[in-house]
DSSP file (Angstrom, degrees, kcal/mol; ACC not computed):
  #  RESIDUE AA STRUCTURE BP1 BP2  ACC     N-H-->O    O-->H-N    N-H-->O    O-->H-N    TCO  KAPPA ALPHA  PHI   PSI    X-CA   Y-CA   Z-CA
    1    1 A X              0   0    0      0, 0.0    63,-0.1     0, 0.0     3,-0.1   0.000 360.0 360.0 360.0 139.4   54.6   26.8   18.4
    2    2 A X        -     0   0    0     61,-1.9    62,-0.2     1,-0.2     2,-0.1   0.198 360.0 -43.8 -79.5-153.8   51.3   28.4   17.4
    3    3 A X        -     0   0    0    109,-0.0    62,-2.9     1,-0.0     2,-0.6  -0.454  48.5-132.9 -76.7 151.3   50.0   28.8   13.9
    4    4 A X  E     -a   65   0A   0     60,-0.2     2,-0.5    -2,-0.1    62,-0.2  -0.946  24.6-158.7-102.7 117.5   52.3   30.0   11.1
    5    5 A X  E     -a   66   0A   0     60,-3.4    62,-2.9    -2,-0.6     2,-0.6  -0.854   5.6-154.6-105.4 128.9   50.4   32.7    9.2
    6    6 A X  E     -a   67   0A   0     -2,-0.5    62,-0.1    60,-0.2     2,-0.1  -0.904  16.9-143.0-102.7 121.7   51.3   33.6    5.6
    7    7 A X     >  -     0   0    0     60,-1.7     4,-2.0    -2,-0.6     5,-0.1  -0.368  21.1-116.3 -78.2 160.0   50.4   37.1    4.6
    8    8 A X  H  > S+     0   0    0      1,-0.2     4,-2.1     2,-0.2     5,-0.2   0.875 118.0  56.4 -62.1 -37.6   49.1   38.2    1.2
    9    9 A X  H  > S+     0   0    0      1,-0.2     4,-2.3     2,-0.2    -1,-0.2   0.917 105.6  51.0 -59.4 -43.4   52.3   40.3    0.8
   10   10 A X  H  > S+     0   0    0     57,-0.3     4,-2.5     1,-0.2    -2,-0.2   0.931 108.6  50.5 -61.1 -46.9   54.4   37.2    1.4
   11   11 A X  H  X S+     0   0    0     -4,-2.0     4,-1.7     1,-0.2    -1,-0.2   0.875 110.5  50.6 -60.8 -37.4   52.5   35.2   -1.2
   12   12 A X  H  X S+     0   0    0     -4,-2.1     4,-2.6     2,-0.2    -1,-0.2   0.916 110.7  48.6 -65.5 -43.1   53.0   38.0   -3.7
   13   13 A X  H  X S+     0   0    0     -4,-2.3     4,-2.6     2,-0.2     6,-0.3   0.881 108.4  53.5 -65.8 -38.5   56.8   38.2   -3.0
   14   14 A X  H  X>S+     0   0    0     -4,-2.5     5,-1.8     2,-0.2     4,-0.9   0.924 112.2  45.3 -61.2 -42.6   57.2   34.4   -3.4
   15   15 A X  H  <5S+     0   0    0     -4,-1.7     3,-0.5    -5,-0.2    -2,-0.2   0.937 115.1  47.2 -64.4 -48.1   55.5   34.6   -6.8
   16   16 A X  H  <5S+     0   0    0     -4,-2.6    -2,-0.2     1,-0.2    -1,-0.2   0.865 119.2  39.2 -61.2 -40.3   57.6   37.6   -7.9
   17   17 A X  H  <5S-     0   0    0     -4,-2.6    -1,-0.2    -5,-0.2    -2,-0.2   0.471 103.2-125.2 -95.3  -4.6   60.9   36.1   -6.7
   18   18 A X  T  <5 +     0   0    0     -4,-0.9     2,-0.4    -3,-0.5    69,-0.4   0.866  51.3 165.0  64.5  34.9   60.2   32.6   -7.8
   19   19 A X      < -     0   0    0     -5,-1.8     2,-0.4    -6,-0.3    -1,-0.2  -0.710  42.2-117.4 -93.3 136.3   60.9   31.3   -4.3
   20   20 A X    >>  -     0   0    0     -2,-0.4     4,-1.4     1,-0.2     3,-0.9  -0.569  16.4-146.0 -70.7 119.1   59.9   27.8   -3.3
   21   21 A X  H 3> S+     0   0    0     -2,-0.4     4,-2.4     1,-0.3    -1,-0.2   0.821  97.9  59.5 -56.9 -33.5   57.3   28.0   -0.4
   22   22 A X  H 3> S+     0   0    0      1,-0.2     4,-2.3     2,-0.2    -1,-0.3   0.858 102.6  52.4 -63.8 -33.6   58.7   24.8    1.2
   23   23 A X  H <> S+     0   0    0     -3,-0.9     4,-2.3     2,-0.2    -1,-0.2   0.894 109.2  49.0 -67.9 -39.0   62.1   26.5    1.5
   24   24 A X  H  X S+     0   0    0     -4,-1.4     4,-2.1     2,-0.2    -2,-0.2   0.922 110.1  52.0 -67.2 -42.3   60.5   29.5    3.3
   25   25 A X  H  X S+     0   0    0     -4,-2.4     4,-2.8     1,-0.2     5,-0.3   0.922 110.5  48.1 -60.0 -43.7   58.6   27.1    5.6
   26   26 A X  H  X S+     0   0    0     -4,-2.3     4,-2.9     1,-0.2    -1,-0.2   0.897 109.4  53.2 -63.8 -39.2   61.9   25.3    6.5
   27   27 A X  H  < S+     0   0    0     -4,-2.3    -1,-0.2     1,-0.2    -2,-0.2   0.877 113.4  43.5 -62.7 -37.4   63.6   28.6    7.1
   28   28 A X  H  < S+     0   0    0     -4,-2.1     3,-0.4     2,-0.2    -2,-0.2   0.937 123.0  35.0 -72.3 -48.1   60.9   29.7    9.6
   29   29 A X  H  < S+     0   0    0     -4,-2.8    -2,-0.2     1,-0.2    -3,-0.2   0.856 133.6  22.4 -77.3 -35.7   60.6   26.4   11.4
   30   30 A X  S  < S+     0   0    0     -4,-2.9    -1,-0.2    -5,-0.3    -2,-0.2  -0.449  80.7 177.7-131.9  59.9   64.2   25.2   11.4
   31   31 A X        -     0   0    0     -3,-0.4    16,-0.2    -4,-0.2     3,-0.1  -0.277  29.9-149.4 -68.6 149.3   66.4   28.3   10.9
   32   32 A X  S    S+     0   0    0     14,-2.7     2,-0.3     1,-0.3    15,-0.2   0.714  87.9   7.3 -79.9 -24.6   70.2   28.0   10.9
   33   33 A X  E     -B   46   0A   0     13,-1.8    13,-3.1    -6,-0.2     2,-0.4  -0.991  62.2-154.6-157.5 145.3   70.3   31.5   12.3
   34   34 A X  E     -B   45   0A   0     -2,-0.3     2,-0.4    11,-0.2    11,-0.2  -0.996  16.0-177.3-127.6 130.7   67.9   34.2   13.7
   35   35 A X  E     -B   44   0A   0      9,-2.3     9,-3.6    -2,-0.4     2,-0.3  -0.960  29.1-117.2-125.0 142.6   68.7   37.9   13.7
   36   36 A X  E     -B   43   0A   0     -2,-0.4     7,-0.2     7,-0.2     2,-0.2  -0.593  38.5-112.6 -72.5 138.0   66.7   40.8   15.0
   37   37 A X        -     0   0    0      5,-2.5    -1,-0.1    -2,-0.3    20,-0.0  -0.504  15.3-148.8 -70.4 139.3   65.6   43.2   12.2
   38   38 A X  S    S+     0   0    0     -2,-0.2    -1,-0.1     1,-0.1     3,-0.1   0.596  94.5  36.7 -84.6 -10.9   67.3   46.6   12.4
   39   39 A X  S    S+     0   0    0      3,-0.1     2,-0.2     1,-0.1    -1,-0.1   0.668 119.9  27.6-114.4 -22.5   64.3   48.4   10.9
   40   40 A X  S    S-     0   0    0      2,-0.2    -3,-0.1     0, 0.0    -1,-0.1  -0.751  82.9-100.7-132.6 178.5   61.2   46.6   12.3
   41   41 A X  S    S+     0   0    0     -2,-0.2    19,-0.3    -5,-0.1     2,-0.2   0.012  90.8  96.2 -90.1  29.7   60.0   44.6   15.3
   42   42 A X        -     0   0    0     17,-0.1    -5,-2.5    26,-0.0     2,-0.3  -0.549  68.1-125.1-110.1 176.7   60.4   41.3   13.4
   43   43 A X  E     -BC  36  58A   0     15,-2.9    15,-3.0    -7,-0.2     2,-0.6  -0.909  14.6-128.0-121.0 151.8   63.2   38.7   13.2
   44   44 A X  E     -BC  35  57A   0     -9,-3.6    -9,-2.3    -2,-0.3     2,-0.6  -0.899  17.5-158.0-100.5 118.5   65.0   37.3   10.2
   45   45 A X  E     -BC  34  56A   0     11,-2.8    11,-2.3    -2,-0.6     2,-0.4  -0.877  17.1-166.7 -95.7 122.3   64.9   33.5   10.1
   46   46 A X  E     +BC  33  55A   0    -13,-3.1   -14,-2.7    -2,-0.6   -13,-1.8  -0.914  15.5 166.1-119.2 135.4   67.8   32.4    7.9
   47   47 A X  E     - C   0  54A   0      7,-2.1     7,-3.2    -2,-0.4     2,-0.6  -0.990  28.9-135.9-146.7 136.7   68.5   29.0    6.4
   48   48 A X  E     + C   0  53A   0     -2,-0.3     2,-0.4     5,-0.2     5,-0.2  -0.845  28.4 175.4 -95.2 125.5   70.9   27.9    3.7
   49   49 A X  E >   - C   0  52A   0      3,-2.8     3,-1.8    -2,-0.6    26,-0.1  -0.992  65.4 -21.0-132.9 121.5   69.3   25.4    1.3
   50   50 A X  T 3  S-     0   0    0     -2,-0.4     3,-0.1     1,-0.3    -1,-0.1   0.844 129.3 -45.8  48.6  43.7   71.0   24.1   -1.8
   51   51 A X  T 3  S+     0   0    0      1,-0.2    24,-2.8    24,-0.1     2,-0.4   0.548 117.7 107.3  82.3   7.8   73.5   26.9   -2.0
   52   52 A X  E <   -CD  49  74A   0     -3,-1.8    -3,-2.8    22,-0.3     2,-0.8  -0.949  65.8-133.5-121.6 141.6   70.9   29.7   -1.4
   53   53 A X  E     -CD  48  73A   0     20,-3.6    20,-1.6    -2,-0.4     2,-0.5  -0.844  23.9-159.6 -92.2 113.6   70.4   31.8    1.7
   54   54 A X  E     -CD  47  72A   0     -7,-3.2    -7,-2.1    -2,-0.8     2,-0.5  -0.833   7.9-169.3 -95.0 128.0   66.7   31.9    2.4
   55   55 A X  E     -CD  46  71A   0     16,-2.8    16,-2.2    -2,-0.5     2,-0.5  -0.981   5.3-174.2-124.4 126.2   65.5   34.8    4.6
   56   56 A X  E     -CD  45  70A   0    -11,-2.3   -11,-2.8    -2,-0.5     2,-0.6  -0.975  20.5-138.8-120.8 129.6   62.0   35.1    6.1
   57   57 A X  E     -CD  44  69A   0     12,-2.6    11,-2.3    -2,-0.5    12,-0.9  -0.799  30.2-174.1 -87.3 119.9   60.8   38.1    8.0
   58   58 A X  E     -CD  43  67A   0    -15,-3.0   -15,-2.9    -2,-0.6     2,-0.4  -0.959  13.9-168.5-125.7 130.1   58.8   36.8   11.0
   59   59 A X  E     - D   0  66A   0      7,-2.7     7,-3.2    -2,-0.4     2,-0.4  -0.891  19.4-132.9-110.7 145.7   56.8   38.6   13.6
   60   60 A X  E     + D   0  65A   0     -2,-0.4     2,-0.4   -19,-0.3     5,-0.2  -0.830  21.2 179.2 -96.1 136.3   55.4   37.1   16.8
   61   61 A X  E >   - D   0  64A   0      3,-2.5     3,-1.9    -2,-0.4     2,-0.3  -0.843  70.0 -55.8-134.2  96.6   51.7   37.7   17.7
   62   62 A X  T 3  S-     0   0    0     -2,-0.4   -60,-0.1     1,-0.3    -1,-0.0  -0.558 119.4 -24.1  65.5-126.2   51.1   35.8   20.9
   63   63 A X  T 3  S+     0   0    0     -2,-0.3   -61,-1.9    -3,-0.1    -1,-0.3   0.496 121.3  97.7 -93.6  -3.8   52.0   32.2   20.1
   64   64 A X  E <   - D   0  61A   0     -3,-1.9    -3,-2.5   -62,-0.2     2,-0.5  -0.529  64.6-143.1 -84.0 153.2   51.5   32.7   16.4
   65   65 A X  E     -aD   4  60A   0    -62,-2.9   -60,-3.4    -5,-0.2     2,-0.6  -0.970  10.9-160.4-114.7 125.9   54.2   33.4   13.9
   66   66 A X  E     -aD   5  59A   0     -7,-3.2    -7,-2.7    -2,-0.5     2,-0.7  -0.936   5.8-153.0-110.7 119.1   53.4   35.8   11.0
   67   67 A X  E     +aD   6  58A   0    -62,-2.9   -60,-1.7    -2,-0.6   -57,-0.3  -0.819  17.8 174.9 -92.6 115.9   55.6   35.6    8.0
   68   68 A X  E     -     0   0A   0    -11,-2.3     2,-0.3    -2,-0.7    -1,-0.2   0.776  59.7 -11.6 -93.4 -29.5   55.6   39.1    6.3
   69   69 A X  E     - D   0  57A   0    -12,-0.9   -12,-2.6   -59,-0.1     2,-0.3  -0.979  54.0-163.4-161.6 167.0   58.1   38.6    3.6
   70   70 A X  E     + D   0  56A   0     -2,-0.3     2,-0.3   -14,-0.2   -14,-0.2  -0.982   9.5 170.5-157.4 151.8   60.9   36.4    2.2
   71   71 A X  E     - D   0  55A   0    -16,-2.2   -16,-2.8    -2,-0.3     2,-0.3  -0.940  17.1-140.0-152.9 171.0   63.8   36.6   -0.2
   72   72 A X  E     - D   0  54A   0     -2,-0.3     2,-0.3   -18,-0.2   -18,-0.2  -0.974  12.7-178.8-139.8 152.5   66.8   34.6   -1.3
   73   73 A X  E     - D   0  53A   0    -20,-1.6   -20,-3.6    -2,-0.3     2,-0.0  -0.981  42.5 -89.3-144.4 150.8   70.4   35.2   -2.2
   74   74 A X  E     - D   0  52A   0     -2,-0.3   -22,-0.3   -22,-0.2   -23,-0.1  -0.393  31.0-159.8 -58.4 138.9   73.3   33.0   -3.4
   75   75 A X        +     0   0    0    -24,-2.8   -23,-0.2   -26,-0.1    -1,-0.1   0.172  48.2 123.2-108.4  17.0   75.1   31.7   -0.3
   76   76 A X  S    S-     0   0    0    -25,-0.4     3,-0.1     1,-0.1     6,-0.1  -0.439  70.6 -96.6 -76.9 151.3   78.3   30.8   -2.1
   77   77 A X    >   -     0   0    0      1,-0.1     3,-1.9    -2,-0.1    -1,-0.1  -0.235  57.5 -77.2 -60.2 156.1   81.7   32.3   -1.2
   78   78 A X  T 3  S+     0   0    0      1,-0.2    -1,-0.1     3,-0.0     3,-0.1  -0.247 118.7  28.9 -56.4 140.5   82.9   35.3   -3.2
   79   79 A X  T 3  S+     0   0    0      1,-0.3     2,-0.3    -3,-0.1    -1,-0.2   0.226  94.1 108.8  94.0 -14.4   84.2   34.4   -6.6
   80   80 A X    <   -     0   0    0     -3,-1.9    -1,-0.3    -4,-0.0     2,-0.3  -0.766  62.7-133.3 -98.5 144.0   82.1   31.3   -7.1
   81   81 A X        -     0   0    0     -2,-0.3     2,-0.5    -3,-0.1    -4,-0.1  -0.692   8.5-152.8 -94.0 147.0   79.3   31.3   -9.6
   82   82 A X        -     0   0    0     -2,-0.3     2,-0.4    -6,-0.1    -8,-0.1  -0.984  14.4-163.1-117.4 121.7   75.8   30.0   -8.9
   83   83 A X        +     0   0    0     -2,-0.5    -2,-0.0     2,-0.0     0, 0.0  -0.852  47.1  24.1-109.3 141.4   73.9   28.7  -11.9
   84   84 A X  S    S-     0   0    0     -2,-0.4     2,-0.3     5,-0.0     5,-0.0   0.117  83.3 -83.0  92.9 153.5   70.2   28.0  -12.1
   85   85 A X    >>  -     0   0    0      1,-0.1     3,-1.4   -66,-0.0     4,-0.6  -0.707  32.8-126.9 -91.7 140.4   67.2   29.4  -10.2
   86   86 A X  G >4 S+     0   0    0     -2,-0.3     3,-0.8     1,-0.3    -1,-0.1   0.822 108.9  59.0 -63.5 -27.4   66.4   27.8   -6.8
   87   87 A X  G 34 S+     0   0    0    -69,-0.4    -1,-0.3     1,-0.2   -68,-0.1   0.759 106.6  49.4 -70.1 -21.1   62.7   27.1   -7.9
   88   88 A X  G <4 S+     0   0    0     -3,-1.4    -1,-0.2   -70,-0.1    -2,-0.2   0.511  87.3 107.5 -94.4  -5.9   64.1   25.0  -10.8
   89   89 A X  S << S-     0   0    0     -3,-0.8     2,-0.2    -4,-0.6    -5,-0.0  -0.461  74.3-113.4 -74.4 143.6   66.4   22.9   -8.7
   90   90 A X        -     0   0    0     -2,-0.1     2,-0.7     1,-0.1    -1,-0.1  -0.538  26.2-114.6 -77.5 141.6   65.5   19.3   -8.1
   91   91 A X        -     0   0    0     -2,-0.2    -1,-0.1     1,-0.1     7,-0.0  -0.673  31.7-171.6 -75.9 117.1   64.7   18.3   -4.6
   92   92 A X        +     0   0    0     -2,-0.7    -1,-0.1     2,-0.0     3,-0.1   0.153  37.0 127.7-101.7  18.6   67.6   15.9   -3.8
   93   93 A X  S    S-     0   0    0      1,-0.1     2,-0.0     2,-0.1    -2,-0.0  -0.389  72.7 -91.7 -72.0 155.0   66.3   14.6   -0.5
   94   94 A X    >>  -     0   0    0      1,-0.1     4,-1.9    -2,-0.1     3,-0.6  -0.370  38.7-116.7 -60.1 142.0   66.0   10.8    0.1
   95   95 A X  H 3> S+     0   0    0      1,-0.3     4,-2.4     2,-0.2     5,-0.1   0.836 114.5  54.6 -56.8 -36.3   62.5    9.6   -0.9
   96   96 A X  H 3> S+     0   0    0      2,-0.2     4,-2.8     1,-0.2    -1,-0.3   0.891 107.1  50.8 -66.4 -39.7   61.7    8.6    2.7
   97   97 A X  H <> S+     0   0    0     -3,-0.6     4,-2.3     2,-0.2    -2,-0.2   0.906 111.7  47.8 -63.9 -41.8   62.5   12.1    4.0
   98   98 A X  H  X S+     0   0    0     -4,-1.9     4,-2.5     2,-0.2    -2,-0.2   0.923 112.6  49.1 -63.2 -43.9   60.2   13.6    1.3
   99   99 A X  H  X S+     0   0    0     -4,-2.4     4,-2.6     2,-0.2    -2,-0.2   0.921 112.6  46.0 -64.1 -46.6   57.5   11.2    2.2
  100  100 A X  H  X S+     0   0    0     -4,-2.8     4,-2.6     2,-0.2     5,-0.2   0.913 113.0  51.2 -64.6 -42.2   57.7   11.8    6.0
  101  101 A X  H  X S+     0   0    0     -4,-2.3     4,-2.2    -5,-0.2    -2,-0.2   0.931 111.6  47.1 -58.8 -46.3   57.8   15.6    5.4
  102  102 A X  H  X S+     0   0    0     -4,-2.5     4,-2.1     1,-0.2    -2,-0.2   0.915 113.1  48.9 -62.9 -44.2   54.7   15.5    3.2
  103  103 A X  H  X S+     0   0    0     -4,-2.6     4,-2.2     1,-0.2    -2,-0.2   0.904 111.2  49.0 -64.2 -41.1   52.8   13.3    5.7
  104  104 A X  H  X S+     0   0    0     -4,-2.6     4,-2.4     2,-0.2    -1,-0.2   0.875 110.8  50.6 -66.1 -38.1   53.7   15.6    8.6
  105  105 A X  H  X S+     0   0    0     -4,-2.2     4,-2.2    -5,-0.2    -1,-0.2   0.901 110.7  48.9 -65.8 -40.6   52.6   18.7    6.7
  106  106 A X  H  X S+     0   0    0     -4,-2.1     4,-2.2     2,-0.2    -2,-0.2   0.898 112.3  48.8 -65.5 -40.4   49.3   17.0    5.8
  107  107 A X  H  X S+     0   0    0     -4,-2.2     4,-2.6     2,-0.2    -2,-0.2   0.908 109.7  51.8 -66.6 -40.7   48.8   16.0    9.5
  108  108 A X  H  X S+     0   0    0     -4,-2.4     4,-2.6     2,-0.2    -2,-0.2   0.915 110.6  48.3 -62.4 -42.9   49.6   19.6   10.6
  109  109 A X  H  X S+     0   0    0     -4,-2.2     4,-1.3     1,-0.2    -1,-0.2   0.906 112.0  49.9 -62.8 -41.4   47.0   21.0    8.2
  110  110 A X  H  X S+     0   0    0     -4,-2.2     4,-0.6     1,-0.2    -2,-0.2   0.917 113.7  44.7 -62.1 -45.7   44.4   18.5    9.4
  111  111 A X  H >< S+     0   0    0     -4,-2.6     3,-0.8     1,-0.2    -2,-0.2   0.900 112.5  50.3 -69.4 -42.3   45.0   19.3   13.0
  112  112 A X  H 3< S+     0   0    0     -4,-2.6    -1,-0.2     1,-0.2    -2,-0.2   0.734 103.9  59.8 -71.7 -20.2   45.0   23.1   12.6
  113  113 A X  H 3<        0   0    0     -4,-1.3    -1,-0.2     1,-0.2    -2,-0.2   0.710 360.0 360.0 -78.0 -19.5   41.8   23.1   10.6
  114  114 A X    <<        0   0    0     -3,-0.8    -1,-0.2    -4,-0.6    -2,-0.2   0.459 360.0 360.0 -78.3 360.0   39.9   21.6   13.6
């Protein structure tokens, strides 16, 4: 995989929608499902995280991936209530998983800056 590029538009939408950037990154890199967009030449990378469906619009440019936008919706079955905002939810991963994830992201940033 090439570089993952975050557009200014994406950063604005994350702020507006209160969406956790780590969740968007996971949806792009490790999607549960990928669908072709019906309106643009991009794909929707979809991942369910903590009861929310995270959707990232991704375009390919050579080997690079450009994330143009992202949004989230409750992924619960009809009739069930979802309480709380995803940005306020506690990360419930095992501490070792969090540590390894953080270390790999730091290594990736170090390597891509070179």
